[in-house]
C-alpha positions as CSV (number, residue, x, y, z in Angstrom):
1,M,87.5,118.3,131.3
2,R,85.3,115.9,129.4
3,R,84.7,112.6,131.2
4,I,85.0,110.5,128.0
5,K,88.7,109.9,127.8
6,H,89.0,109.1,124.1
7,S,86.7,111.8,123.0
8,Q,84.8,111.7,119.7
9,N,82.4,113.9,117.8
10,F,79.2,111.8,117.9
11,I,76.9,111.9,114.9
12,K,73.4,113.1,115.9
13,E,70.8,112.0,113.3
14,N,69.7,108.4,112.9
15,G,68.3,109.3,109.5
16,L,71.7,110.4,108.2
17,V,73.4,107.2,109.5
18,E,70.8,105.1,107.8
19,F,71.3,106.9,104.6
20,L,75.1,106.5,104.7
21,I,74.9,102.8,105.5
22,K,72.5,102.4,102.5
23,E,75.0,104.3,100.3
24,A,77.8,101.9,101.5
25,G,75.6,99.0,100.3
26,I,75.7,97.1,103.6
27,N,73.2,94.3,103.8
28,R,72.3,91.1,105.6
29,T,75.1,89.1,104.0
30,D,77.7,91.4,105.6
31,T,79.8,91.1,108.7
32,V,80.6,94.7,109.8
33,L,83.3,95.9,112.2
34,E,82.8,99.2,114.0
35,I,85.7,100.9,115.7
36,G,84.8,103.3,118.5
37,A,81.1,102.5,118.9
38,G,80.6,105.6,121.0
39,K,77.0,106.1,122.1
40,G,75.7,103.3,119.8
41,T,73.9,105.5,117.2
42,I,75.8,103.9,114.3
43,T,75.9,100.5,116.0
44,E,72.1,100.3,116.2
45,Q,71.6,101.2,112.5
46,L,74.3,98.6,111.5
47,C,72.5,95.9,113.5
48,K,69.3,96.7,111.6
49,K,71.0,96.3,108.2
50,A,74.0,93.9,108.6
51,G,74.1,90.2,109.2
52,K,76.6,90.5,112.1
53,V,78.1,93.5,113.8
54,I,81.3,93.5,115.8
55,A,81.5,96.8,117.7
56,I,84.6,97.8,119.7
57,E,84.5,100.5,122.4
58,K,87.4,101.4,124.7
59,D,85.6,103.7,127.1
60,R,84.0,101.5,129.8
61,K,81.1,103.9,130.5
62,L,80.2,104.1,126.8
63,Y,80.5,100.3,126.5
64,D,78.1,99.8,129.5
65,R,75.7,102.3,128.0
66,I,75.6,100.5,124.6
67,D,75.4,97.1,126.3
68,R,72.2,98.2,128.1
69,R,70.7,99.9,125.1
70,L,71.3,97.3,122.5
71,K,71.1,94.1,124.5
72,N,68.2,92.8,122.4
73,Y,70.2,92.7,119.2
74,K,71.3,89.1,118.7
75,N,73.5,89.9,115.8
76,L,75.7,92.3,117.9
77,K,79.1,91.3,119.4
78,L,80.1,94.1,121.7
79,V,83.8,94.2,122.6
80,A,85.3,96.2,125.5
81,G,88.8,97.1,124.6
82,D,91.3,98.8,122.3
83,F,91.0,98.2,118.6
84,I,94.8,98.2,118.2
85,D,95.0,95.1,120.5
86,Y,92.0,93.4,118.9
87,P,92.5,90.6,116.3
88,L,90.8,91.4,113.0
89,P,88.1,89.0,111.8
90,D,89.2,85.9,109.9
91,Q,86.0,85.8,107.7
92,P,85.3,88.4,105.0
93,Y,84.0,91.7,106.5
94,K,83.5,95.4,106.0
95,C,84.3,98.2,108.3
96,F,82.0,101.2,109.0
97,S,83.3,103.5,111.7
98,N,83.3,107.0,113.1
99,I,86.9,106.6,114.4
100,P,88.5,108.7,117.1
101,F,90.4,111.3,115.0
102,N,93.5,111.3,117.3
103,Y,94.0,107.6,116.5
104,T,93.3,107.8,112.7
105,A,96.8,106.9,111.6
106,D,97.2,103.9,113.9
107,I,93.8,102.6,113.0
108,V,94.3,103.0,109.2
109,R,97.7,101.3,109.4
110,K,96.4,98.3,111.3
111,L,93.1,98.0,109.3
112,L,94.4,98.4,105.8
113,M,98.1,97.5,105.9
114,G,98.0,94.3,108.0
115,N,96.6,90.8,107.6
116,N,92.9,90.1,107.4
117,S,92.0,93.5,106.0
118,P,88.3,94.2,105.1
119,T,86.9,94.2,101.6
120,D,85.7,97.7,102.1
121,A,86.3,100.3,104.9
122,Y,84.1,103.4,105.4
123,L,85.8,105.7,107.8
124,F,84.8,109.1,109.2
125,M,87.9,111.3,108.9
126,Q,89.1,114.8,109.2
127,K,89.1,116.1,105.6
128,E,92.8,117.0,105.9
129,S,93.7,113.5,107.0
130,A,91.6,112.0,104.3
131,Q,93.5,114.0,101.6
132,R,96.8,112.7,103.0
133,F,95.6,109.0,102.9
134,M,94.1,109.4,99.5
135,G,97.0,111.4,98.0
136,R,94.6,113.9,96.5
137,M,96.5,117.2,97.0
138,K,99.9,115.6,96.8
139,S,101.6,112.2,97.0
140,T,102.4,111.2,100.6
141,Q,104.3,108.2,101.9
142,I,101.1,106.6,103.4
143,S,99.0,107.3,100.2
144,L,101.6,105.5,98.1
145,L,101.8,102.6,100.5
146,L,98.0,102.1,100.3
147,A,97.6,102.7,96.6
148,P,98.6,99.3,95.3
149,F,95.8,97.6,97.2
150,W,93.1,100.2,97.7
151,K,90.8,102.5,95.6
152,T,89.6,105.5,97.5
153,R,86.8,108.0,97.2
154,V,85.0,110.5,99.4
155,L,81.5,109.1,99.9
156,Y,80.0,112.0,101.9
157,N,80.9,115.5,103.0
158,F,79.5,116.2,106.5
159,K,78.3,119.5,107.9
160,R,79.9,120.4,111.2
161,S,76.4,120.6,112.7
162,D,75.9,116.8,111.9
163,F,77.9,116.1,115.1
164,K,77.8,116.8,118.8
165,P,79.9,118.5,119.9
166,N,80.5,120.3,116.6
167,P,84.0,119.6,115.3
168,S,86.4,122.4,114.7
169,V,87.5,120.7,111.4
170,D,85.7,119.5,108.2
171,V,84.8,115.8,108.3
172,V,84.3,113.4,105.4
173,L,83.3,109.7,105.0
174,V,86.0,108.0,103.0
175,Q,85.6,104.6,101.2
176,F,88.7,102.4,100.9
177,K,87.8,99.6,98.5
178,R,90.2,96.7,98.1
179,K,91.3,96.1,94.6
180,L,90.3,92.7,93.1
181,L,93.7,92.6,91.3
182,P,96.4,94.5,93.3
183,D,98.9,96.5,91.3
184,I,101.7,94.7,93.1
185,N,101.8,91.2,94.5
186,K,102.6,90.7,98.2
187,I,106.2,89.5,97.7
188,E,107.0,92.5,95.5
189,Y,105.2,94.8,98.0
190,L,108.0,94.2,100.6
191,I,110.4,95.8,98.2
192,Y,108.0,98.5,97.1
193,R,107.3,99.7,100.7
194,D,111.1,99.8,101.4
195,F,111.6,101.9,98.2
196,I,108.8,104.4,98.9
197,T,109.7,104.8,102.6
198,Y,113.4,105.3,101.7
199,V,112.7,108.0,99.1
200,F,110.2,109.9,101.3
201,N,112.7,110.1,104.2
202,Q,115.7,111.5,102.4
203,W,116.7,115.1,103.1
204,K,117.3,115.8,99.5
205,S,116.2,118.8,97.4
206,N,114.5,116.8,94.7
207,V,113.5,113.4,93.5
208,G,116.6,113.1,91.3
209,K,118.9,113.5,94.3
210,S,116.9,111.0,96.3
211,L,117.1,108.4,93.6
212,E,120.7,108.7,92.5
213,I,121.8,106.1,95.1
214,V,119.3,103.6,93.6
215,F,119.7,104.2,89.9
216,T,122.7,105.1,87.7
217,Y,122.8,108.4,85.9
218,K,122.0,106.8,82.6
219,Q,119.0,104.9,84.1
220,L,117.6,108.1,85.7
221,K,117.9,109.9,82.4
222,R,116.2,107.1,80.5
223,L,113.4,106.8,83.1
224,S,112.9,110.6,83.2
225,K,112.3,110.6,79.4
226,S,110.2,107.4,79.2
227,I,107.7,108.2,82.0
228,G,107.9,112.0,81.9
229,L,109.6,112.4,85.3
230,D,111.0,115.8,86.1
231,L,114.1,114.9,88.2
232,R,114.0,118.4,89.8
233,S,110.6,117.9,91.3
234,K,109.9,116.9,94.9
235,P,108.7,113.4,95.7
236,T,105.3,114.7,96.8
237,T,104.6,116.1,93.3
238,V,105.2,112.7,91.6
239,N,102.0,110.8,91.1
240,Y,101.4,107.2,92.0
241,K,101.4,106.0,88.4
242,K,105.0,107.3,88.0
243,W,106.1,105.8,91.3
244,L,104.7,102.5,90.1
245,C,106.7,102.8,86.8
246,L,109.9,103.4,88.8
247,F,109.2,100.4,90.9
248,R,108.5,98.1,88.0
249,F,111.8,99.1,86.5
250,I,113.4,98.1,89.7
251,C,111.7,94.7,89.5
252,E,112.8,94.2,85.9
253,K,116.4,95.3,86.5
254,Q,117.1,94.0,90.1
255,N,120.6,93.0,89.1
256,E,121.3,96.5,87.6
257,V,119.9,98.8,90.3
258,R,121.1,99.2,93.9
259,V,118.3,97.5,95.8
260,K,120.5,97.1,98.8
261,A,120.5,100.9,99.2
262,F,116.9,100.8,100.5
263,S,116.5,97.1,101.5
264,G,114.9,96.8,105.0
265,Y,114.3,100.5,105.2
266,Y,110.6,100.2,106.1
267,E,111.3,98.1,109.2
268,K,114.0,100.6,110.3
269,Y,111.6,103.5,109.8
270,E,108.9,101.7,111.8
271,E,111.3,100.9,114.7
272,L,112.4,104.6,114.8
273,H,108.8,105.8,114.6
274,S,107.6,103.5,117.5
275,K,110.4,104.8,119.7
276,R,109.4,108.4,119.0
277,V,105.8,107.7,119.8
278,S,106.6,105.9,123.0
279,R,108.8,108.7,124.1
280,Y,105.9,111.1,124.2
281,R,103.4,108.7,125.7
282,I,103.0,109.1,129.5
């Protein structure tokens, strides 16, 4: 058994890290958050390029190792602890991290869906997870919840030999860039996330069946024609642009659609999800 409890695949080459940080445009004006500092390879390169680095490491042995190795960098704030429990910076910042793959979902949710989110986040991810967050292969609940506020792109495709130990999956570096003008304001977003979460958790055969409790038959027919929505399709095959059109119709016609059908659904989903997770944690 490996002694590092929260195991990661550590990037090997300083030159590659330096190149990626340059591609991310990180400079002396930036405060950068690093989640899962590991052996400090990325941390050191960030300290050389950024104005301030906040590096968080949960594993005490790794923390002590970085503390000894990088003690001369005055722009480094090294934190021993769990990122999930750590308050995000109040000042503008970027995030550049080779995150532990088994905590990807929790990290993304806290970093990008809470308060004090970064202006840009550069995250090492399994390619399959990245596609899910970006909604590239199909629409997913999480990709649609992120899309109003974030632009996404794959900045780099790694070789498995770039890491030690070599991962058993393909890894990419994904950029999440905060939109200057969000597609939905923060008040409307509370309704939007209820709507999306509701639709993606209905055991219905198609999107028409899932939406029939929200819209009338006439409304569905009109929407289907106006935005080119095939009511027989599955929610995962409907792109973000069409979901946004459906939501804007809800905002315009709140007195005519059944908003109560999905009101508060996101919080109910979160509560149920947290119970399921805690049930399997020992």
